[in-house]
Wavefront OBJ file of the C-alpha trace (Angstrom):
o trace
v 91.548 96.404 120.241
v 90.943 100.026 119.457
v 91.912 102.322 116.879
v 91.786 105.819 118.918
v 94.256 106.314 121.927
v 92.567 106.004 125.240
v 94.817 108.248 127.145
v 96.018 111.999 126.101
v 99.788 112.563 125.008
v 101.893 115.513 125.565
v 102.475 116.704 122.467
v 104.914 119.242 123.623
v 106.996 116.801 125.536
v 106.739 114.464 122.697
v 107.619 116.417 119.919
v 110.655 117.954 121.883
v 111.517 114.389 121.974
v 111.268 113.614 118.115
v 113.570 116.831 117.659
v 116.242 115.834 119.562
v 116.177 112.111 117.923
v 116.358 113.423 114.566
v 119.331 115.844 115.203
v 121.036 113.279 116.606
v 120.238 110.788 113.855
v 121.152 113.467 111.254
v 124.464 114.239 112.999
v 125.595 110.931 112.687
v 125.263 109.909 116.944
v 122.025 108.653 117.076
v 121.213 107.226 120.610
v 118.307 105.226 119.559
v 116.628 104.291 116.049
v 113.991 106.380 114.929
v 110.861 105.040 114.353
v 108.467 106.274 111.327
v 104.739 104.840 111.053
v 102.912 106.199 107.933
v 99.663 105.276 106.733
v 97.690 106.356 103.474
v 94.601 107.897 103.141
v 93.311 104.009 102.147
v 93.606 103.693 106.007
v 90.645 106.342 106.293
v 88.441 104.664 103.629
v 88.581 101.171 104.652
v 88.167 101.757 108.449
v 84.406 102.429 109.199
v 85.148 103.536 112.768
v 87.082 106.751 111.299
v 85.390 107.095 107.581
v 82.214 109.031 109.081
v 82.225 111.059 105.781
v 80.323 108.849 103.434
v 82.590 109.528 100.765
v 84.609 106.619 98.840
v 87.760 106.613 96.698
v 85.527 107.687 93.568
v 84.235 110.864 95.572
v 87.937 111.094 96.715
v 89.554 111.221 92.972
v 86.295 112.898 91.480
v 85.298 116.124 94.176
v 88.030 118.245 95.060
v 85.300 119.297 98.210
v 85.542 115.206 99.125
v 89.503 115.135 98.965
v 89.959 118.156 101.007
v 87.363 116.714 104.167
v 88.973 113.229 103.695
v 92.442 114.592 103.759
v 91.915 116.464 106.956
v 90.193 114.385 108.769
v 92.742 111.498 108.243
v 95.487 113.958 109.101
v 93.430 114.899 112.318
v 93.480 111.177 113.177
v 97.411 110.482 112.462
v 98.494 113.313 114.422
v 96.564 112.656 117.220
v 96.819 108.950 117.573
v 100.013 107.145 115.677
v 102.538 107.491 117.915
v 105.867 107.475 116.304
v 108.780 110.125 115.719
v 107.115 112.680 113.798
v 105.610 115.686 115.374
v 102.269 115.113 116.787
v 98.972 117.552 117.669
v 97.942 120.647 115.902
v 100.428 121.211 113.136
v 102.749 124.263 112.975
v 101.547 127.098 110.612
v 98.464 125.167 109.571
v 96.752 121.658 107.833
v 98.587 121.203 104.517
v 96.865 120.276 101.651
v 98.147 118.052 98.624
v 96.546 116.855 95.461
v 96.693 112.814 96.049
v 95.714 110.763 93.132
v 97.427 107.851 94.690
v 99.785 105.846 92.081
v 97.486 106.373 89.287
v 98.731 110.046 88.104
v 101.297 108.533 86.181
v 99.588 106.031 83.799
v 96.608 108.262 83.867
v 99.050 111.298 82.480
v 99.675 108.995 79.646
v 96.183 108.124 78.663
v 95.471 105.154 80.956
v 91.747 105.278 81.774
v 90.817 105.380 85.806
v 88.469 102.508 87.281
v 87.032 103.004 90.796
v 86.412 100.310 93.040
v 84.297 101.976 95.823
v 86.251 102.044 99.044
v 89.253 100.306 97.340
v 92.128 102.403 95.807
v 91.121 103.523 91.861
v 93.220 101.595 89.207
v 94.464 102.317 85.538
v 93.778 99.873 82.698
v 96.343 99.363 80.247
v 96.258 100.893 76.901
v 98.616 98.889 74.940
v 97.710 95.504 76.265
v 95.901 94.750 73.262
v 97.124 96.763 70.915
v 100.846 97.178 71.616
v 101.814 98.665 68.158
v 99.109 101.985 69.427
v 102.646 103.253 71.172
v 103.539 104.528 68.236
v 100.532 106.478 67.802
v 100.922 108.074 71.213
v 101.229 111.798 71.450
v 103.410 113.299 74.451
v 100.834 114.370 77.049
v 100.663 118.053 77.867
v 103.049 117.951 81.113
v 100.909 120.213 83.373
v 97.101 119.064 81.863
v 97.412 115.853 80.202
v 95.042 113.053 80.984
v 94.550 112.574 84.906
v 97.090 115.497 85.337
v 94.165 117.695 83.774
v 91.971 116.907 86.964
v 94.958 117.281 89.145
v 95.299 120.934 87.665
v 91.609 121.258 88.715
v 91.806 120.266 92.140
v 95.053 122.489 92.869
v 93.191 125.330 91.352
v 90.458 124.767 93.920
v 92.537 124.321 96.546
v 94.101 127.558 96.001
v 90.844 128.990 96.055
v 88.783 127.860 99.249
v 92.165 127.030 101.176
v 93.004 130.538 102.287
v 89.260 130.810 103.505
v 89.187 127.594 105.264
v 89.886 126.766 108.961
v 90.123 123.303 110.452
v 90.430 122.947 114.659
v 91.137 126.318 114.912
v 94.216 126.591 112.486
v 94.249 127.421 108.411
v 94.522 125.074 106.210
v 97.382 125.789 103.681
v 96.792 125.292 99.723
v 99.413 122.511 98.058
v 102.821 123.901 96.427
v 102.375 121.687 93.358
v 100.965 118.780 91.542
v 101.595 115.187 91.149
v 104.342 114.927 88.448
v 107.197 116.223 90.143
v 108.710 112.791 91.177
v 108.243 109.146 89.502
v 107.005 105.686 90.465
v 109.860 104.384 88.106
v 109.686 103.855 84.067
v 109.665 100.287 84.580
v 106.521 100.217 86.868
v 104.822 102.836 84.490
v 105.603 100.452 81.492
v 103.976 97.646 83.078
v 100.882 99.865 84.034
v 100.872 101.074 80.386
v 101.442 97.520 78.721
v 100.471 95.118 81.484
v 102.909 93.111 83.891
v 102.985 90.102 81.971
v 103.109 91.360 78.536
v 106.016 93.324 79.411
v 107.766 90.595 80.741
v 106.992 88.654 77.270
v 108.350 91.641 75.202
v 111.699 91.379 76.973
v 112.240 87.951 75.421
v 110.079 87.979 72.527
v 110.102 92.108 71.191
v 113.009 93.302 73.086
v 113.139 96.201 70.314
v 109.675 96.879 71.009
v 110.320 96.812 74.772
v 113.054 99.557 74.401
v 110.855 101.677 72.429
v 108.435 101.636 75.320
v 110.806 102.393 77.895
v 112.447 105.205 75.709
v 109.373 107.007 75.160
v 108.154 106.352 79.072
v 111.453 107.537 80.398
v 111.832 110.208 77.756
v 108.435 111.700 78.784
v 108.868 111.338 82.293
v 111.806 113.643 82.398
v 110.095 116.498 80.619
v 107.062 116.402 82.285
v 108.899 116.422 85.825
v 111.038 119.326 84.356
v 107.747 121.380 83.540
v 106.049 120.722 86.188
v 109.306 122.340 88.528
v 109.554 125.102 86.171
v 105.637 125.947 86.392
v 106.231 125.379 90.425
v 109.293 128.094 90.370
v 107.269 130.372 88.002
v 104.251 130.312 90.810
v 107.179 130.478 93.663
v 110.089 132.416 92.727
v 111.343 131.792 96.178
v 111.521 128.594 96.064
v 114.859 127.305 97.574
v 115.276 124.692 94.788
v 114.580 127.133 92.124
v 116.254 126.388 88.812
v 117.666 123.317 90.538
v 116.840 120.471 88.527
v 120.028 118.252 89.941
v 119.442 118.089 93.865
v 120.820 115.932 96.699
v 119.115 112.718 97.958
v 117.048 112.635 94.526
v 113.945 109.936 95.144
v 112.102 107.711 92.790
v 110.806 104.262 92.886
v 110.295 101.349 90.633
v 108.800 98.279 92.707
v 107.983 96.158 89.208
v 112.085 95.537 89.664
v 110.927 92.989 91.784
v 110.001 91.014 88.843
v 113.399 90.502 87.038
v 116.392 89.167 87.916
v 119.523 91.182 88.758
v 120.848 89.955 84.967
v 117.427 91.526 83.496
v 117.478 94.541 85.615
v 121.377 95.556 84.386
v 120.491 94.844 80.525
v 117.079 96.337 80.119
v 116.100 98.682 82.935
v 119.095 99.929 84.538
v 120.185 102.632 81.307
v 116.616 104.198 82.043
v 117.213 104.646 85.747
v 120.703 105.970 84.746
v 119.046 108.520 82.121
v 116.724 109.446 85.571
v 119.578 110.193 88.110
v 121.830 112.201 85.445
v 118.700 114.560 85.148
v 117.656 114.958 88.583
v 120.751 113.612 91.081
v 123.594 116.135 92.034
v 125.728 112.970 92.698
v 125.658 113.079 96.280
v 123.340 109.844 96.972
v 119.873 108.786 95.637
v 117.023 107.445 97.755
v 114.900 104.750 96.635
v 111.710 103.391 97.366
v 111.257 99.779 96.689
v 108.330 96.987 98.017
v 108.164 93.609 96.995
v 111.220 91.062 97.157
v 113.424 93.337 95.668
v 116.921 93.495 97.614
v 118.679 91.429 95.404
v 119.044 94.708 93.191
v 119.948 96.805 96.002
v 123.788 96.078 95.663
v 123.639 96.886 91.826
v 121.812 99.831 92.557
v 124.127 101.036 95.286
v 127.139 100.572 93.071
v 125.352 101.871 89.699
v 123.306 104.450 90.595
v 124.649 105.953 93.816
v 121.581 104.903 96.043
v 122.284 105.715 99.545
v 119.238 105.003 101.151
v 116.695 102.249 100.485
v 112.905 102.234 101.753
v 111.394 98.815 101.967
v 108.274 97.219 102.174
v 108.426 93.944 102.250
v 110.229 91.394 104.794
v 113.728 91.998 104.119
v 117.210 89.683 105.543
v 118.213 92.492 107.516
v 121.897 90.943 108.171
v 122.806 90.187 104.480
v 121.293 93.813 103.711
v 123.677 95.444 106.224
v 126.874 93.289 105.412
v 126.194 93.810 101.807
v 125.415 97.204 101.494
v 128.091 98.420 104.709
v 127.209 100.872 107.400
v 127.143 104.014 105.376
v 123.932 103.028 103.252
v 120.406 104.392 105.151
v 117.933 101.404 105.120
v 114.196 101.754 106.449
v 112.547 98.384 107.470
v 110.562 96.882 110.084
v 108.554 93.612 110.613
v 105.816 92.735 108.472
v 102.891 94.955 107.775
v 100.331 91.930 108.497
v 101.832 91.309 111.887
v 101.821 94.665 112.793
v 97.996 94.704 111.946
v 97.243 91.087 113.490
v 99.626 91.006 116.295
v 99.976 89.965 118.989
v 101.659 92.993 120.461
v 104.631 90.739 122.077
v 104.816 89.124 118.851
v 105.417 92.591 117.283
v 107.726 93.664 120.004
v 109.725 90.139 119.778
v 110.314 90.721 116.095
v 111.415 94.449 116.655
v 113.828 92.734 118.805
v 115.489 90.563 116.143
v 115.676 92.961 113.836
v 117.528 95.468 115.714
v 119.808 92.510 116.966
v 120.368 91.116 113.413
v 123.478 94.021 113.172
v 121.085 96.523 111.004
v 121.862 98.979 113.385
v 125.462 99.093 112.673
v 126.633 102.512 111.519
v 123.559 104.145 113.049
v 121.794 104.207 109.855
v 118.448 102.427 110.261
v 115.030 103.367 110.714
v 112.236 101.539 111.717
v 109.185 101.642 109.819
v 105.551 99.426 109.369
v 106.712 98.149 106.453
v 106.469 101.468 104.588
v 102.461 101.788 105.004
v 99.894 100.517 107.673
v 97.379 98.102 106.654
v 93.705 99.439 107.264
v 92.399 98.708 110.381
v 95.513 98.187 112.257
v 94.938 98.531 116.148
v 96.525 101.519 117.681
v 97.789 98.963 120.144
v 100.064 97.420 117.988
v 100.673 100.524 116.519
v 102.206 101.657 119.802
v 103.731 98.006 120.568
v 105.660 98.556 117.322
v 107.065 102.431 118.564
v 107.654 101.318 122.042
v 109.532 98.378 120.973
v 111.685 100.476 118.864
v 112.510 102.741 121.824
v 113.194 99.527 123.675
v 115.762 97.410 121.660
v 116.967 100.307 119.082
v 118.900 101.903 122.154
v 122.616 102.460 121.114
v 125.155 100.922 123.761
v 127.121 104.030 123.698
v 123.993 106.333 124.560
l 1 2 3 4 5 6 7 8 9 10 11 12 13 14 15 16 17 18 19 20 21 22 23 24 25 26 27 28 29 30 31 32 33 34 35 36 37 38 39 40 41 42 43 44 45 46 47 48 49 50 51 52 53 54 55 56 57 58 59 60 61 62 63 64 65 66 67 68 69 70 71 72 73 74 75 76 77 78 79 80 81 82 83 84 85 86 87 88 89 90 91 92 93 94 95 96 97 98 99 100 101 102 103 104 105 106 107 108 109 110 111 112 113 114 115 116 117 118 119 120 121 122 123 124 125 126 127 128 129 130 131 132 133 134 135 136 137 138 139 140 141 142 143 144 145 146 147 148 149 150 151 152 153 154 155 156 157 158 159 160 161 162 163 164 165 166 167 168 169 170 171 172 173 174 175 176 177 178 179 180 181 182 183 184 185 186 187 188 189 190 191 192 193 194 195 196 197 198 199 200 201 202 203 204 205 206 207 208 209 210 211 212 213 214 215 216 217 218 219 220 221 222 223 224 225 226 227 228 229 230 231 232 233 234 235 236 237 238 239 240 241 242 243 244 245 246 247 248 249 250 251 252 253 254 255 256 257 258 259 260 261 262 263 264 265 266 267 268 269 270 271 272 273 274 275 276 277 278 279 280 281 282 283 284 285 286 287 288 289 290 291 292 293 294 295 296 297 298 299 300 301 302 303 304 305 306 307 308 309 310 311 312 313 314 315 316 317 318 319 320 321 322 323 324 325 326 327 328 329 330 331 332 333 334 335 336 337 338 339 340 341 342 343 344 345 346 347 348 349 350 351 352 353 354 355 356 357 358 359 360 361 362 363 364 365 366 367 368 369 370 371 372 373 374 375 376 377 378 379 380 381 382 383 384 385 386 387 388 389 390 391 392 393 394 395 396 397 398 399 400
């Protein structure tokens, strides 16, 4: 097993096929299931065969030069080695940079201290775990420079100063368009990061008044931050096509921690805050939502109450049940267990893709095969190719 392709790929031919696949999919006449395989920068740091930089996650979070170098190295690897329905080879127009603070940016913005663990992803410490009453002393953070977003703005400025003078693999390096914070990982998930997951769940029973005070604070400040960052971006780029539009089609958010709740608890304690977000940022034509964990019991409620029309899953799900419950018009992104993709063997990966595609999930043409949202570090390239090839083989529509 290896982590690099042994055979060259025809980038031009591959990219033309990708364009055909997605054109057909978006036109509602797919000839096969699109295959998307994503991997975060964690795949770079946790694989010693890829990370030859000497940097770790602490460097990535504290040194903008390290973040730029590692982002470019990971992009080069992915575009030359991970075969799926995405553009491969040299990027058209140059290499895009982004300020990347992983999933710590929101809790860090509220003031949670950041802890680093070398090559593992940093995380934040709960500031309300021991003294919940501190909530009532918290000041609303600065939307652009509060907490960890102050560092995000420093990285943004650095990338804008250094990027235009840089080249990588003979192409320009493009500075980021924004900083983290225009979206959200979800108010319930953020509340768990501030207070602690066990503590928040106990608050549901023991102190619901406090729970709602926490959720109201998190939701109100999240909306304030998201709007302020967009307005700042629009001031930098008046030509932005979404300028002035807080509500947009297909607005996307997440809230992984609702996997901790029953359907009844979600409806009573979290749904009202999700409604506030959707009212502010969705134009009513459909919401997209990412949910890791065993959360499919919530999907019918999310469709009916929030108008979610795209679900991005990151956990093994019952695909047949999902399609029956959600109907043919809802897009579902899903695939094999991420550890199956990592550990294989290739024949088992192909067999699982065949089972999934034969479950009824393809009915309506709104299914996208993914590697459980995020590749596990050190996944062999042979297993990535097994997933992609199986998607092409078993994800063909009869009329194609």
